[in-house]
MDTraj code that builds the backbone (N, CA, C; nanometers):
import mdtraj as md
import numpy as np

residues = "MET ALA SER ALA PHE LYS ASN ALA GLY LEU ALA VAL GLY VAL ASN ASP ASN SER SER GLY ASN LEU TYR THR VAL PRO GLY SER ALA SER ALA VAL ILE HIS ALA LEU PHE ILE SER ASN LYS SER LYS THR ASN TYR GLY ASN VAL ASP VAL LYS VAL THR THR ASP GLY GLY SER THR PHE PHE HIS ILE GLY LYS SER LEU ASN ILE GLU PRO GLU ASN THR LEU MET ILE ASP LYS PRO ILE ASN MET GLU SER ASN ASP ILE LEU ARG VAL VAL ALA GLU LEU ASN PRO ASP SER SER THR PRO ASP ILE GLU ALA VAL ALA ALA ILE LEU GLU VAL THR".split()
xyz = np.array([
    [15.2190, 5.9115, 4.5857],
    [15.2721, 5.7976, 4.6572],
    [15.1609, 5.6961, 4.6808],
    [15.1887, 5.5743, 4.6449],
    [15.0940, 5.4661, 4.6656],
    [15.1353, 5.3857, 4.7879],
    [15.0366, 5.3385, 4.8616],
    [15.0617, 5.2557, 4.9790],
    [14.9919, 5.1221, 4.9620],
    [15.0556, 5.0178, 5.0122],
    [14.9960, 4.8854, 5.0071],
    [15.0313, 4.8097, 5.1345],
    [14.9306, 4.7447, 5.1931],
    [14.9554, 4.6587, 5.3080],
    [14.9947, 4.5213, 5.2573],
    [15.0967, 4.4624, 5.3189],
    [15.1462, 4.3317, 5.2777],
    [15.1780, 4.2484, 5.4003],
    [15.1828, 4.1181, 5.3799],
    [15.2315, 4.0247, 5.4810],
    [15.3497, 3.9501, 5.4226],
    [15.4456, 3.9192, 5.5062],
    [15.5583, 3.8358, 5.4658],
    [15.5728, 3.7263, 5.5700],
    [15.5999, 3.6045, 5.5251],
    [15.6139, 3.4923, 5.6168],
    [15.7404, 3.4143, 5.5905],
    [15.7882, 3.3435, 5.6942],
    [15.9137, 3.2696, 5.6836],
    [15.9139, 3.1543, 5.7832],
    [15.9525, 3.0363, 5.7363],
    [15.9882, 2.9275, 5.8266],
    [16.1313, 2.9574, 5.8703],
    [16.1496, 2.9913, 5.9959],
    [16.2764, 3.0440, 6.0447],
    [16.3801, 2.9331, 6.0568],
    [16.4963, 2.9568, 5.9975],
    [16.6071, 2.8619, 6.0043],
    [16.7165, 2.9101, 6.0968],
    [16.8264, 2.8369, 6.0986],
    [16.9359, 2.8680, 6.1900],
    [17.0563, 2.9307, 6.1199],
    [17.0486, 2.9509, 5.9898],
    [17.1605, 3.0100, 5.9165],
    [17.1450, 3.1614, 5.9087],
    [17.2469, 3.2312, 5.9544],
    [17.2447, 3.3774, 5.9527],
    [17.2963, 3.4258, 5.8170],
    [17.2111, 3.4059, 5.7158],
    [17.2434, 3.4501, 5.5800],
    [17.1128, 3.4899, 5.5121],
    [17.1135, 3.5053, 5.3821],
    [16.9948, 3.5542, 5.3126],
    [16.8742, 3.4617, 5.3272],
    [16.8946, 3.3350, 5.3649],
    [16.7803, 3.2457, 5.3864],
    [16.6964, 3.2898, 5.5063],
    [16.7517, 3.3759, 5.5924],
    [16.6782, 3.4288, 5.7065],
    [16.6094, 3.5615, 5.6792],
    [16.6175, 3.6082, 5.5547],
    [16.5550, 3.7368, 5.5222],
    [16.4040, 3.7205, 5.5109],
    [16.3337, 3.7821, 5.6024],
    [16.1881, 3.7781, 5.6030],
    [16.1310, 3.8770, 5.5022],
    [16.1938, 3.9932, 5.4908],
    [16.1416, 4.0967, 5.4007],
    [16.2553, 4.1886, 5.3586],
    [16.2553, 4.2236, 5.2302],
    [16.3475, 4.3224, 5.1755],
    [16.2654, 4.4324, 5.1101],
    [16.2909, 4.5560, 5.1479],
    [16.2180, 4.6689, 5.0906],
    [16.2595, 4.6843, 4.9443],
    [16.1622, 4.6955, 4.8534],
    [16.1973, 4.7172, 4.7122],
    [16.2799, 4.8446, 4.6949],
    [16.3581, 4.8478, 4.5881],
    [16.4483, 4.9596, 4.5629],
    [16.3814, 5.0940, 4.5478],
    [16.2568, 5.0951, 4.5057],
    [16.1869, 5.2222, 4.4832],
    [16.0824, 5.2504, 4.5905],
    [16.1006, 5.1944, 4.7097],
    [15.9974, 5.2063, 4.8134],
    [16.0598, 5.2304, 4.9501],
    [15.9733, 5.2565, 5.0454],
    [16.0077, 5.2521, 5.1871],
    [15.8991, 5.1680, 5.2528],
    [15.9191, 5.1304, 5.3777],
    [15.8216, 5.0433, 5.4424],
    [15.8207, 5.0657, 5.5927],
    [15.7078, 5.0316, 5.6527],
    [15.6940, 5.0310, 5.7974],
    [15.6475, 4.8910, 5.8365],
    [15.7250, 4.8253, 5.9204],
    [15.6828, 4.6974, 5.9770],
    [15.5951, 4.7334, 6.0963],
    [15.4651, 4.7071, 6.0839],
    [15.3724, 4.7429, 6.1921],
    [15.3773, 4.6429, 6.3066],
    [15.3953, 4.5162, 6.2735],
    [15.4024, 4.4128, 6.3766],
    [15.4798, 4.2942, 6.3222],
    [15.5454, 4.2246, 6.4131],
    [15.6186, 4.1037, 6.3795],
    [15.5749, 3.9961, 6.4783],
    [15.5278, 3.8835, 6.4248],
    [15.4808, 3.7714, 6.5054],
    [15.5768, 3.6549, 6.4840],
    [15.6317, 3.6017, 6.5933],
    [15.7241, 3.4891, 6.5848],
    [15.6669, 3.3772, 6.6711],
    [15.6317, 3.2656, 6.6060],
    [15.5640, 3.1552, 6.6743],
    [15.6554, 3.0347, 6.6878],
    [15.6563, 2.9790, 6.8080],
    [15.7278, 2.8546, 6.8356],
    [15.6244, 2.7423, 6.8317],
    [15.6308, 2.6571, 6.7296],
    [15.5326, 2.5511, 6.7130],
    [15.5665, 2.4243, 6.7910],
    [15.6832, 2.4180, 6.8511],
    [15.7233, 2.2996, 6.9269],
    [15.6351, 2.2820, 7.0502],
    [15.6049, 2.1569, 7.0816],
    [15.5269, 2.1269, 7.2017],
    [15.6156, 2.1182, 7.3261],
    [15.7472, 2.1023, 7.3073],
    [15.8351, 2.0776, 7.4217],
    [15.9539, 2.1725, 7.4342],
    [16.0092, 2.2211, 7.3237],
    [16.1325, 2.3001, 7.3280],
    [16.1063, 2.4499, 7.3239],
    [16.1822, 2.5224, 7.4048],
    [16.1839, 2.6676, 7.3936],
    [16.2557, 2.7033, 7.2638],
    [16.2284, 2.8215, 7.2107],
    [16.2971, 2.8693, 7.0917],
    [16.3602, 3.0040, 7.1189],
    [16.4794, 3.0245, 7.0671],
    [16.5483, 3.1539, 7.0776],
    [16.5718, 3.2076, 6.9380],
    [16.5423, 3.3359, 6.9178],
    [16.5604, 3.3971, 6.7868],
    [16.6302, 3.5315, 6.7998],
    [16.6990, 3.5677, 6.6923],
    [16.7536, 3.7023, 6.6758],
    [16.6715, 3.7711, 6.5688],
    [16.6371, 3.8960, 6.5920],
    [16.5672, 3.9785, 6.4936],
    [16.6558, 4.0977, 6.4664],
    [16.6851, 4.1206, 6.3377],
    [16.7732, 4.2323, 6.3046],
    [16.7351, 4.2955, 6.1720],
    [16.7804, 4.4192, 6.1543],
    [16.7544, 4.4942, 6.0317],
    [16.8822, 4.5628, 5.9858],
    [16.8829, 4.5936, 5.8562],
    [16.9900, 4.6770, 5.8025],
    [16.9413, 4.8209, 5.8004],
    [17.0356, 4.9122, 5.8030],
    [17.0022, 5.0544, 5.7919],
    [17.0755, 5.1172, 5.6745],
    [17.1444, 5.0346, 5.5979],
    [17.2256, 5.0868, 5.4874],
    [17.2013, 5.0104, 5.3576],
    [17.0823, 4.9545, 5.3425],
    [17.0512, 4.8845, 5.2195],
    [17.1054, 4.7441, 5.2114],
    [17.1366, 4.6810, 5.3232],
    [17.1696, 4.5404, 5.3208],
    [17.3069, 4.4985, 5.3649],
    [17.3945, 4.5901, 5.4014],
    [17.5318, 4.5514, 5.4358],
    [17.5527, 4.5240, 5.5847],
    [17.5031, 4.6119, 5.6705],
    [17.5300, 4.6028, 5.8136],
    [17.3996, 4.5796, 5.8887],
    [17.3969, 4.4736, 5.9701],
    [17.2766, 4.4411, 6.0476],
    [17.2895, 4.4884, 6.1913],
    [17.1768, 4.5339, 6.2471],
    [17.1673, 4.5749, 6.3863],
    [17.0514, 4.4997, 6.4502],
    [17.0724, 4.4517, 6.5726],
    [16.9702, 4.3729, 6.6406],
    [16.8556, 4.4593, 6.6929],
    [16.7364, 4.4127, 6.6674],
    [16.6171, 4.4652, 6.7337],
    [16.5938, 4.3827, 6.8594],
    [16.6226, 4.2537, 6.8490],
    [16.6130, 4.1619, 6.9623],
    [16.7190, 4.0546, 6.9495],
    [16.7842, 4.0206, 7.0593],
    [16.8919, 3.9209, 7.0589],
    [16.8536, 3.8076, 7.1534],
    [16.8563, 3.6855, 7.1040],
    [16.8237, 3.5657, 7.1823],
    [16.6887, 3.5788, 7.2524],
    [16.5890, 3.6231, 7.1775],
    [16.4540, 3.6349, 7.2324],
    [16.3987, 3.4954, 7.2572],
    [16.3549, 3.4694, 7.3789],
    [16.3104, 3.3366, 7.4193],
    [16.1594, 3.3235, 7.3998],
    [16.1185, 3.2184, 7.3280],
    [15.9769, 3.1945, 7.3023],
    [15.9401, 3.0586, 7.3611],
    [15.8423, 3.0571, 7.4491],
    [15.7989, 2.9337, 7.5130],
    [15.7375, 2.8383, 7.4105],
    [15.7355, 2.7073, 7.4423],
    [15.6715, 2.6118, 7.3517],
    [15.5257, 2.6499, 7.3253],
    [15.4830, 2.6306, 7.2010],
    [15.3460, 2.6600, 7.1569],
    [15.3014, 2.8001, 7.1960],
    [15.3896, 2.8973, 7.1728],
    [15.3589, 3.0352, 7.2077],
    [15.4085, 3.1273, 7.0979],
    [15.3624, 3.2525, 7.1018],
    [15.3995, 3.3523, 7.0019],
    [15.4512, 3.4776, 7.0698],
    [15.5602, 3.5282, 7.0172],
    [15.6163, 3.6564, 7.0598],
    [15.5728, 3.7610, 6.9583],
    [15.5233, 3.8743, 7.0057],
    [15.4805, 3.9805, 6.9152],
    [15.5617, 4.1067, 6.9429],
    [15.6197, 4.1621, 6.8369],
    [15.6856, 4.2926, 6.8439],
    [15.5916, 4.3877, 6.7719],
    [15.5284, 4.4766, 6.8480],
    [15.4224, 4.5599, 6.7908],
    [15.4565, 4.7085, 6.7874],
    [15.5829, 4.7390, 6.7879],
    [15.6279, 4.8777, 6.7693],
    [15.6765, 4.8917, 6.6262],
    [15.6498, 5.0032, 6.5603],
    [15.6888, 5.0161, 6.4193],
    [15.8402, 5.0142, 6.3990],
    [15.8790, 4.9522, 6.2877],
    [16.0179, 4.9511, 6.2433],
    [16.0183, 5.0193, 6.1068],
    [16.0796, 5.1347, 6.0974],
    [16.0846, 5.2093, 5.9720],
    [16.2026, 5.1615, 5.8896],
    [16.1759, 5.1361, 5.7615],
    [16.2794, 5.0833, 5.6736],
    [16.2836, 5.1620, 5.5439],
    [16.4038, 5.1763, 5.4913],
    [16.4243, 5.2487, 5.3659],
    [16.4509, 5.1502, 5.2531],
    [16.4616, 5.2018, 5.1347],
    [16.4882, 5.1242, 5.0139],
    [16.6015, 5.0234, 5.0350],
    [16.5765, 4.8981, 4.9972],
    [16.6731, 4.7869, 5.0026],
    [16.7101, 4.7402, 5.1430],
    [16.6514, 4.7960, 5.2492],
    [16.6778, 4.7464, 5.3838],
    [16.6160, 4.6072, 5.3994],
    [16.6710, 4.5285, 5.4915],
    [16.6318, 4.3892, 5.5093],
    [16.5921, 4.3640, 5.6545],
    [16.4824, 4.2888, 5.6729],
    [16.4417, 4.2374, 5.8034],
    [16.4769, 4.0892, 5.8058],
    [16.5592, 4.0486, 5.9027],
    [16.6066, 3.9093, 5.9100],
    [16.5712, 3.8497, 6.0456],
    [16.5276, 3.7231, 6.0440],
    [16.4981, 3.6483, 6.1659],
    [16.5750, 3.5170, 6.1596],
    [16.6537, 3.4896, 6.2633],
    [16.7375, 3.3696, 6.2678],
    [16.7178, 3.3023, 6.4035],
    [16.7007, 3.1697, 6.4022],
    [16.6831, 3.0934, 6.5255],
    [16.8154, 3.0333, 6.5711],
    [16.8207, 3.0011, 6.6992],
    [16.9344, 2.9281, 6.7538],
    [16.8969, 2.7802, 6.7607],
    [16.9938, 2.6918, 6.7422],
    [16.9676, 2.5488, 6.7582],
    [16.9163, 2.5199, 6.8983],
    [16.8315, 2.4186, 6.9109],
    [16.7864, 2.3752, 7.0424],
    [16.9036, 2.3127, 7.1182],
    [16.8967, 2.3082, 7.2512],
    [17.0067, 2.2499, 7.3300],
    [17.0419, 2.1068, 7.2885],
    [16.9436, 2.0312, 7.2370],
    [16.9710, 1.8936, 7.1936],
    [17.0179, 1.8893, 7.0477],
    [17.0523, 2.0061, 6.9920],
    [17.1017, 2.0225, 6.8541],
    [16.9958, 1.9994, 6.7471],
    [16.8698, 1.9922, 6.7868],
    [16.7646, 1.9791, 6.6863],
    [16.7267, 2.1177, 6.6343],
    [16.6730, 2.1191, 6.5148],
    [16.6320, 2.2447, 6.4529],
    [16.5013, 2.2919, 6.5157],
    [16.4911, 2.4173, 6.5536],
    [16.3679, 2.4683, 6.6132],
    [16.2546, 2.4732, 6.5110],
    [16.1322, 2.4739, 6.5600],
    [16.0129, 2.4767, 6.4747],
    [15.9468, 2.6138, 6.4916],
    [16.0012, 2.7131, 6.4230],
    [15.9604, 2.8525, 6.4426],
    [15.9191, 2.9143, 6.3105],
    [15.8146, 2.9953, 6.3161],
    [15.7676, 3.0712, 6.2003],
    [15.7605, 3.2186, 6.2364],
    [15.7760, 3.3050, 6.1358],
    [15.7643, 3.4494, 6.1573],
    [15.6753, 3.5086, 6.0493],
    [15.5937, 3.6055, 6.0886],
    [15.5082, 3.6788, 5.9961],
    [15.5181, 3.8268, 6.0290],
    [15.5365, 3.9086, 5.9261],
    [15.5430, 4.0540, 5.9436],
    [15.4245, 4.1190, 5.8745],
    [15.3650, 4.2172, 5.9413],
    [15.2603, 4.3011, 5.8825],
    [15.3275, 4.4307, 5.8383],
    [15.3201, 4.4587, 5.7084],
    [15.4022, 4.5633, 5.6468],
    [15.3154, 4.6647, 5.5736],
    [15.3513, 4.7914, 5.5852],
    [15.2975, 4.8970, 5.4997],
    [15.4093, 4.9411, 5.4083],
    [15.3906, 4.9176, 5.2798],
    [15.4922, 4.9523, 5.1790],
    [15.4466, 5.0770, 5.1042],
    [15.5363, 5.1735, 5.0939],
    [15.5059, 5.3010, 5.0270],
    [15.5959, 5.3148, 4.9061],
    [15.5323, 5.3324, 4.7880],
    [15.6092, 5.3483, 4.6649],
    [15.5885, 5.4855, 4.6047],
])
top = md.Topology()
chain = top.add_chain()
for i, resn in enumerate(residues, 1):
    res = top.add_residue(resn, chain, resSeq=i)
    for name in ("N", "CA", "C"):
        top.add_atom(name, md.element.get_by_symbol(name[0]), res)
traj = md.Trajectory(xyz[None], top)
């Protein structure tokens, strides 16, 4: 078994579809998300995000965090491991700001991939 450390990054959008997929485990691998960093780059607006994963290779999502609030110019860190199997997906989706503007949020995952 080979192991490789990887990073995955995403400019977080508001559409809860594949455009919010931060990382998908390759079909012949498993992975551990060691940490997830979600940064709100806005100087004035709070940001809310949902973080979710599949447990069945991409069909059904379950929330790790729902409407997580991130202060302006701040970063939320989830530093507990998330174990993922082949074809599982890590998705991050933002909520629109109260003034209907798109939030300015980025996410980065630190991943150990095992093949």
